[in-house]
C-alpha beads as a LAMMPS data file, in Angstrom:
LAMMPS data file: protein, C-alpha beads

307 atoms
306 bonds

1 atom types
1 bond types

-500.0 500.0 xlo xhi
-500.0 500.0 ylo yhi
-500.0 500.0 zlo zhi

Masses

1 110.0

Atoms # bond

1 1 1 -0.002 0.001 0.001
2 1 1 2.807 2.395 0.875
3 1 1 4.519 1.874 -2.479
4 1 1 1.225 2.491 -4.293
5 1 1 0.704 5.699 -2.369
6 1 1 4.164 6.889 -3.357
7 1 1 3.414 6.254 -7.018
8 1 1 0.107 8.127 -6.697
9 1 1 1.711 11.055 -4.924
10 1 1 4.447 11.344 -7.553
11 1 1 1.820 11.210 -10.308
12 1 1 -0.149 14.044 -8.709
13 1 1 3.027 16.123 -8.363
14 1 1 3.883 15.503 -12.020
15 1 1 0.405 16.523 -13.233
16 1 1 0.525 19.658 -11.087
17 1 1 3.763 20.777 -12.748
18 1 1 2.553 19.878 -16.233
19 1 1 -0.477 22.106 -15.745
20 1 1 1.586 25.122 -14.758
21 1 1 1.385 24.712 -10.988
22 1 1 4.163 24.810 -8.431
23 1 1 5.734 21.507 -7.453
24 1 1 4.163 20.567 -4.087
25 1 1 6.325 19.507 -1.174
26 1 1 6.153 15.980 0.199
27 1 1 4.519 17.356 3.353
28 1 1 1.791 18.988 1.255
29 1 1 1.210 15.771 -0.694
30 1 1 0.929 13.732 2.496
31 1 1 -1.525 16.275 3.924
32 1 1 -3.693 16.257 0.766
33 1 1 -4.089 12.482 0.902
34 1 1 -4.403 12.283 4.681
35 1 1 -1.566 9.811 5.091
36 1 1 1.337 9.727 7.495
37 1 1 4.923 10.125 6.352
38 1 1 6.581 6.789 5.612
39 1 1 9.866 8.145 6.961
40 1 1 10.939 11.152 9.007
41 1 1 11.780 14.237 6.996
42 1 1 15.462 14.475 7.791
43 1 1 17.290 17.789 8.074
44 1 1 19.111 18.723 4.862
45 1 1 22.517 17.866 6.336
46 1 1 21.293 14.328 7.049
47 1 1 20.086 13.537 3.548
48 1 1 23.492 12.240 2.481
49 1 1 24.696 11.047 5.880
50 1 1 26.851 7.957 5.478
51 1 1 25.397 6.406 8.633
52 1 1 21.721 6.133 9.528
53 1 1 20.040 3.712 11.928
54 1 1 16.280 3.481 11.500
55 1 1 14.243 2.286 14.480
56 1 1 11.127 1.501 12.494
57 1 1 7.790 1.909 14.219
58 1 1 6.314 -1.587 13.909
59 1 1 4.167 -1.397 17.020
60 1 1 4.964 -3.914 19.759
61 1 1 8.025 -5.427 18.127
62 1 1 11.510 -4.706 16.785
63 1 1 12.793 -3.824 13.331
64 1 1 16.036 -1.839 13.064
65 1 1 17.558 -0.926 9.696
66 1 1 21.236 -0.033 9.631
67 1 1 22.236 2.049 6.611
68 1 1 25.952 2.547 5.964
69 1 1 27.402 3.966 2.734
70 1 1 24.381 2.789 0.772
71 1 1 24.518 -0.750 2.221
72 1 1 21.731 -2.104 4.416
73 1 1 21.349 -4.592 7.276
74 1 1 18.036 -5.324 8.996
75 1 1 17.940 -6.586 12.568
76 1 1 14.574 -8.275 13.253
77 1 1 11.377 -7.619 11.330
78 1 1 8.442 -6.959 13.633
79 1 1 5.204 -8.905 13.915
80 1 1 3.205 -10.187 10.943
81 1 1 0.716 -7.342 11.352
82 1 1 3.500 -4.883 10.520
83 1 1 4.329 -6.547 7.185
84 1 1 2.915 -3.917 4.793
85 1 1 4.234 -0.980 6.826
86 1 1 7.699 -2.495 7.123
87 1 1 8.040 -3.359 3.438
88 1 1 6.779 0.089 2.442
89 1 1 9.234 1.766 4.772
90 1 1 12.198 -0.208 3.479
91 1 1 11.240 0.681 -0.091
92 1 1 10.725 4.341 0.807
93 1 1 14.299 4.718 2.112
94 1 1 15.870 3.093 -0.917
95 1 1 16.447 -0.511 0.105
96 1 1 16.943 -2.699 -2.947
97 1 1 18.800 -5.535 -1.257
98 1 1 19.967 -6.471 2.237
99 1 1 23.576 -7.376 2.814
100 1 1 22.631 -8.897 6.175
101 1 1 19.383 -9.954 7.862
102 1 1 19.691 -10.676 11.582
103 1 1 17.291 -12.725 13.697
104 1 1 18.053 -11.924 17.324
105 1 1 15.685 -14.647 18.550
106 1 1 12.629 -16.457 17.130
107 1 1 9.693 -14.721 18.834
108 1 1 6.862 -13.557 16.545
109 1 1 7.271 -9.860 17.323
110 1 1 10.829 -10.078 15.912
111 1 1 10.365 -12.468 12.954
112 1 1 6.699 -12.089 11.993
113 1 1 7.402 -10.097 8.824
114 1 1 10.791 -11.598 8.052
115 1 1 9.474 -14.031 5.434
116 1 1 7.852 -11.099 3.583
117 1 1 11.165 -9.235 3.670
118 1 1 12.945 -12.248 2.168
119 1 1 10.342 -12.574 -0.557
120 1 1 10.545 -8.838 -1.415
121 1 1 14.269 -8.088 -1.280
122 1 1 17.356 -10.104 -2.207
123 1 1 19.182 -11.083 1.010
124 1 1 22.857 -12.045 0.917
125 1 1 23.172 -13.552 4.409
126 1 1 20.846 -14.288 7.313
127 1 1 22.393 -14.481 10.775
128 1 1 20.654 -16.830 13.213
129 1 1 20.890 -17.473 16.951
130 1 1 22.289 -20.753 18.235
131 1 1 19.252 -23.024 18.386
132 1 1 21.223 -25.762 20.172
133 1 1 20.998 -23.645 23.334
134 1 1 17.198 -23.931 23.688
135 1 1 14.280 -26.108 22.599
136 1 1 13.780 -25.746 18.847
137 1 1 10.827 -23.456 18.018
138 1 1 7.907 -25.148 16.267
139 1 1 5.632 -22.221 15.406
140 1 1 4.293 -21.933 11.855
141 1 1 5.825 -18.467 11.566
142 1 1 9.267 -19.870 12.346
143 1 1 9.078 -22.995 10.188
144 1 1 7.727 -21.050 7.166
145 1 1 10.519 -18.530 7.578
146 1 1 13.189 -21.243 7.494
147 1 1 11.554 -22.724 4.405
148 1 1 11.672 -19.301 2.720
149 1 1 15.387 -19.043 3.575
150 1 1 16.012 -22.408 1.909
151 1 1 13.760 -21.683 -1.097
152 1 1 15.490 -18.378 -1.793
153 1 1 18.968 -19.854 -1.472
154 1 1 20.029 -17.435 1.271
155 1 1 23.308 -18.109 3.035
156 1 1 22.434 -18.932 6.666
157 1 1 24.973 -18.580 9.471
158 1 1 24.719 -19.415 13.151
159 1 1 26.156 -16.459 15.066
160 1 1 29.199 -16.962 17.265
161 1 1 30.683 -14.506 19.720
162 1 1 33.436 -12.602 17.941
163 1 1 31.933 -12.818 14.452
164 1 1 32.420 -9.570 12.508
165 1 1 30.427 -8.514 9.435
166 1 1 31.322 -5.585 7.191
167 1 1 28.666 -3.114 6.094
168 1 1 30.123 -0.360 3.956
169 1 1 32.791 1.287 6.076
170 1 1 31.123 0.013 9.261
171 1 1 31.207 -3.294 11.126
172 1 1 28.661 -5.341 13.024
173 1 1 30.250 -7.488 15.740
174 1 1 28.561 -10.285 17.684
175 1 1 29.373 -9.630 21.358
176 1 1 27.217 -12.444 22.701
177 1 1 25.435 -15.460 21.246
178 1 1 22.884 -16.244 23.949
179 1 1 22.913 -18.611 26.919
180 1 1 21.630 -22.143 27.473
181 1 1 17.982 -21.613 28.342
182 1 1 14.333 -22.600 28.129
183 1 1 13.497 -18.909 27.647
184 1 1 13.817 -17.964 23.973
185 1 1 14.457 -14.336 24.925
186 1 1 17.823 -15.486 26.250
187 1 1 18.853 -16.818 22.850
188 1 1 19.068 -13.165 21.794
189 1 1 22.161 -12.091 19.922
190 1 1 24.062 -9.130 21.348
191 1 1 25.606 -6.932 18.679
192 1 1 27.647 -3.744 18.336
193 1 1 27.577 -1.715 15.142
194 1 1 30.510 0.648 14.744
195 1 1 31.156 3.399 12.208
196 1 1 32.645 6.888 12.381
197 1 1 30.833 8.784 15.135
198 1 1 28.674 5.900 16.336
199 1 1 28.676 2.785 18.470
200 1 1 25.259 1.148 18.517
201 1 1 24.570 -1.561 21.095
202 1 1 21.637 -3.988 20.796
203 1 1 20.694 -7.121 22.741
204 1 1 17.296 -8.064 21.328
205 1 1 15.063 -9.302 24.154
206 1 1 17.983 -10.672 26.164
207 1 1 17.169 -10.701 29.853
208 1 1 19.436 -10.391 32.863
209 1 1 21.114 -13.776 32.326
210 1 1 22.303 -12.556 28.926
211 1 1 23.424 -9.230 30.405
212 1 1 25.303 -10.973 33.214
213 1 1 27.087 -13.315 30.794
214 1 1 28.054 -10.361 28.621
215 1 1 29.475 -8.337 31.496
216 1 1 31.351 -11.389 32.817
217 1 1 32.934 -11.851 29.391
218 1 1 34.710 -8.517 29.668
219 1 1 33.382 -7.304 26.298
220 1 1 33.625 -3.594 25.548
221 1 1 29.962 -2.571 25.598
222 1 1 30.467 1.192 25.710
223 1 1 28.159 2.881 23.164
224 1 1 26.560 6.215 22.478
225 1 1 23.362 4.614 21.090
226 1 1 21.438 1.815 22.840
227 1 1 18.235 0.024 21.822
228 1 1 16.297 -0.702 24.976
229 1 1 16.410 -4.422 25.623
230 1 1 13.095 -6.287 25.530
231 1 1 11.134 -3.141 24.655
232 1 1 12.106 -1.509 27.935
233 1 1 11.226 -4.410 30.217
234 1 1 12.312 -4.659 33.853
235 1 1 13.483 -8.219 33.102
236 1 1 16.346 -6.593 31.174
237 1 1 18.087 -3.218 31.218
238 1 1 19.936 -3.787 34.476
239 1 1 21.539 -0.779 36.082
240 1 1 24.915 -2.514 35.899
241 1 1 24.646 -2.981 32.142
242 1 1 23.431 0.574 31.577
243 1 1 26.356 1.942 33.554
244 1 1 28.746 -0.105 31.432
245 1 1 27.152 0.978 28.155
246 1 1 26.542 4.556 29.335
247 1 1 24.592 5.559 26.232
248 1 1 23.849 9.130 25.254
249 1 1 20.668 8.036 23.446
250 1 1 18.245 5.196 24.253
251 1 1 15.561 4.168 21.744
252 1 1 12.628 2.073 22.983
253 1 1 10.669 0.096 20.376
254 1 1 7.207 -0.582 21.756
255 1 1 3.543 -0.380 20.820
256 1 1 1.186 2.310 22.030
257 1 1 -0.784 1.182 25.107
258 1 1 0.732 -2.319 24.821
259 1 1 -0.575 -5.007 27.177
260 1 1 2.893 -5.631 28.668
261 1 1 3.185 -2.136 30.124
262 1 1 6.443 -1.517 28.240
263 1 1 8.528 0.407 28.951
264 1 1 8.556 -0.443 32.660
265 1 1 9.208 2.127 35.346
266 1 1 12.392 0.372 36.491
267 1 1 13.924 0.560 33.019
268 1 1 13.018 4.219 32.597
269 1 1 14.653 4.956 35.927
270 1 1 17.799 3.097 34.816
271 1 1 18.012 5.225 31.654
272 1 1 17.520 8.382 33.700
273 1 1 20.261 7.333 36.110
274 1 1 22.820 7.330 33.270
275 1 1 21.460 10.646 31.933
276 1 1 20.415 9.209 28.571
277 1 1 18.058 10.948 26.170
278 1 1 15.102 8.590 25.604
279 1 1 13.046 8.259 22.413
280 1 1 10.058 5.893 22.189
281 1 1 8.449 4.658 18.970
282 1 1 5.008 4.620 20.654
283 1 1 5.369 8.379 21.145
284 1 1 7.812 9.497 18.443
285 1 1 6.976 7.094 15.617
286 1 1 9.970 5.927 13.625
287 1 1 13.260 7.208 15.063
288 1 1 16.364 7.736 12.919
289 1 1 19.809 8.168 14.439
290 1 1 22.384 9.625 12.037
291 1 1 25.887 11.029 12.106
292 1 1 26.091 14.636 10.886
293 1 1 28.927 16.263 8.919
294 1 1 30.788 17.163 12.117
295 1 1 30.712 13.551 13.284
296 1 1 28.033 14.032 15.945
297 1 1 25.128 11.676 16.648
298 1 1 21.771 13.285 15.860
299 1 1 18.135 12.141 16.042
300 1 1 15.129 12.651 13.740
301 1 1 11.591 11.394 14.439
302 1 1 8.357 10.962 12.478
303 1 1 6.200 12.630 15.155
304 1 1 7.875 15.999 15.536
305 1 1 5.480 17.047 18.313
306 1 1 6.931 14.278 20.505
307 1 1 10.561 15.186 19.844

Bonds

1 1 1 2
2 1 2 3
3 1 3 4
4 1 4 5
5 1 5 6
6 1 6 7
7 1 7 8
8 1 8 9
9 1 9 10
10 1 10 11
11 1 11 12
12 1 12 13
13 1 13 14
14 1 14 15
15 1 15 16
16 1 16 17
17 1 17 18
18 1 18 19
19 1 19 20
20 1 20 21
21 1 21 22
22 1 22 23
23 1 23 24
24 1 24 25
25 1 25 26
26 1 26 27
27 1 27 28
28 1 28 29
29 1 29 30
30 1 30 31
31 1 31 32
32 1 32 33
33 1 33 34
34 1 34 35
35 1 35 36
36 1 36 37
37 1 37 38
38 1 38 39
39 1 39 40
40 1 40 41
41 1 41 42
42 1 42 43
43 1 43 44
44 1 44 45
45 1 45 46
46 1 46 47
47 1 47 48
48 1 48 49
49 1 49 50
50 1 50 51
51 1 51 52
52 1 52 53
53 1 53 54
54 1 54 55
55 1 55 56
56 1 56 57
57 1 57 58
58 1 58 59
59 1 59 60
60 1 60 61
61 1 61 62
62 1 62 63
63 1 63 64
64 1 64 65
65 1 65 66
66 1 66 67
67 1 67 68
68 1 68 69
69 1 69 70
70 1 70 71
71 1 71 72
72 1 72 73
73 1 73 74
74 1 74 75
75 1 75 76
76 1 76 77
77 1 77 78
78 1 78 79
79 1 79 80
80 1 80 81
81 1 81 82
82 1 82 83
83 1 83 84
84 1 84 85
85 1 85 86
86 1 86 87
87 1 87 88
88 1 88 89
89 1 89 90
90 1 90 91
91 1 91 92
92 1 92 93
93 1 93 94
94 1 94 95
95 1 95 96
96 1 96 97
97 1 97 98
98 1 98 99
99 1 99 100
100 1 100 101
101 1 101 102
102 1 102 103
103 1 103 104
104 1 104 105
105 1 105 106
106 1 106 107
107 1 107 108
108 1 108 109
109 1 109 110
110 1 110 111
111 1 111 112
112 1 112 113
113 1 113 114
114 1 114 115
115 1 115 116
116 1 116 117
117 1 117 118
118 1 118 119
119 1 119 120
120 1 120 121
121 1 121 122
122 1 122 123
123 1 123 124
124 1 124 125
125 1 125 126
126 1 126 127
127 1 127 128
128 1 128 129
129 1 129 130
130 1 130 131
131 1 131 132
132 1 132 133
133 1 133 134
134 1 134 135
135 1 135 136
136 1 136 137
137 1 137 138
138 1 138 139
139 1 139 140
140 1 140 141
141 1 141 142
142 1 142 143
143 1 143 144
144 1 144 145
145 1 145 146
146 1 146 147
147 1 147 148
148 1 148 149
149 1 149 150
150 1 150 151
151 1 151 152
152 1 152 153
153 1 153 154
154 1 154 155
155 1 155 156
156 1 156 157
157 1 157 158
158 1 158 159
159 1 159 160
160 1 160 161
161 1 161 162
162 1 162 163
163 1 163 164
164 1 164 165
165 1 165 166
166 1 166 167
167 1 167 168
168 1 168 169
169 1 169 170
170 1 170 171
171 1 171 172
172 1 172 173
173 1 173 174
174 1 174 175
175 1 175 176
176 1 176 177
177 1 177 178
178 1 178 179
179 1 179 180
180 1 180 181
181 1 181 182
182 1 182 183
183 1 183 184
184 1 184 185
185 1 185 186
186 1 186 187
187 1 187 188
188 1 188 189
189 1 189 190
190 1 190 191
191 1 191 192
192 1 192 193
193 1 193 194
194 1 194 195
195 1 195 196
196 1 196 197
197 1 197 198
198 1 198 199
199 1 199 200
200 1 200 201
201 1 201 202
202 1 202 203
203 1 203 204
204 1 204 205
205 1 205 206
206 1 206 207
207 1 207 208
208 1 208 209
209 1 209 210
210 1 210 211
211 1 211 212
212 1 212 213
213 1 213 214
214 1 214 215
215 1 215 216
216 1 216 217
217 1 217 218
218 1 218 219
219 1 219 220
220 1 220 221
221 1 221 222
222 1 222 223
223 1 223 224
224 1 224 225
225 1 225 226
226 1 226 227
227 1 227 228
228 1 228 229
229 1 229 230
230 1 230 231
231 1 231 232
232 1 232 233
233 1 233 234
234 1 234 235
235 1 235 236
236 1 236 237
237 1 237 238
238 1 238 239
239 1 239 240
240 1 240 241
241 1 241 242
242 1 242 243
243 1 243 244
244 1 244 245
245 1 245 246
246 1 246 247
247 1 247 248
248 1 248 249
249 1 249 250
250 1 250 251
251 1 251 252
252 1 252 253
253 1 253 254
254 1 254 255
255 1 255 256
256 1 256 257
257 1 257 258
258 1 258 259
259 1 259 260
260 1 260 261
261 1 261 262
262 1 262 263
263 1 263 264
264 1 264 265
265 1 265 266
266 1 266 267
267 1 267 268
268 1 268 269
269 1 269 270
270 1 270 271
271 1 271 272
272 1 272 273
273 1 273 274
274 1 274 275
275 1 275 276
276 1 276 277
277 1 277 278
278 1 278 279
279 1 279 280
280 1 280 281
281 1 281 282
282 1 282 283
283 1 283 284
284 1 284 285
285 1 285 286
286 1 286 287
287 1 287 288
288 1 288 289
289 1 289 290
290 1 290 291
291 1 291 292
292 1 292 293
293 1 293 294
294 1 294 295
295 1 295 296
296 1 296 297
297 1 297 298
298 1 298 299
299 1 299 300
300 1 300 301
301 1 301 302
302 1 302 303
303 1 303 304
304 1 304 305
305 1 305 306
306 1 306 307
């Protein structure tokens, strides 16, 4: 639907010019048709930023697009209900193929739209958690996704701590590959994306057992950008981890009025204790972190009134 709207909006703009009118702005076109922006309108200096990290508003779920030097990696893909919105967003920001697709863990709010992504965009490699550490998932969403991976001939890798993947001039490093568990949240991969001006830390829905194992490993988790673990749950986001990461910006991906009460008060207090600036997709819509020309981390949001 999003792609069709874009075509319609462009057609209207073209006809307006052909008939002697002034070319309308994107904001005017969105207003005329009563639709929301697919992506935040970035400041001019950000249009050609080499590094952008898109925290896509997929409701109660996760979908984070890393854009580096025109290359793209997607970490998780939201729930199935977010399928159309996610695909439209990826198309709207210029994704033609994904160098890397990462499944942090196999819960539906992280993999629900992943099969649609695979069937829409060429994917070079999919990175998977270590399924030997927990009971193998048997949901239809999961099994159909694995079948799509096989059908499309995508290279599948099981993540191991220390693995490094190149994305343009940046790197994505696996800092942790889950713990032995009956809780699929604790299969979550812990990753650090690094490029000039940014260190982005993400741990999926990993709970305190994952955080403890990571801290005990001695890994360098310091980062200026942090995606709230488990949508801002009190089962994650320990004060000890937050002090080690010490992020300048925290982004929480959660659905408006979600039934889990995310983000929890304890997590919000932990972010406040480290003096982080907090942005929530349920309030801000899609959030984009980018590095400006001076090398500083900046933030743009869809819902400007919430910024």
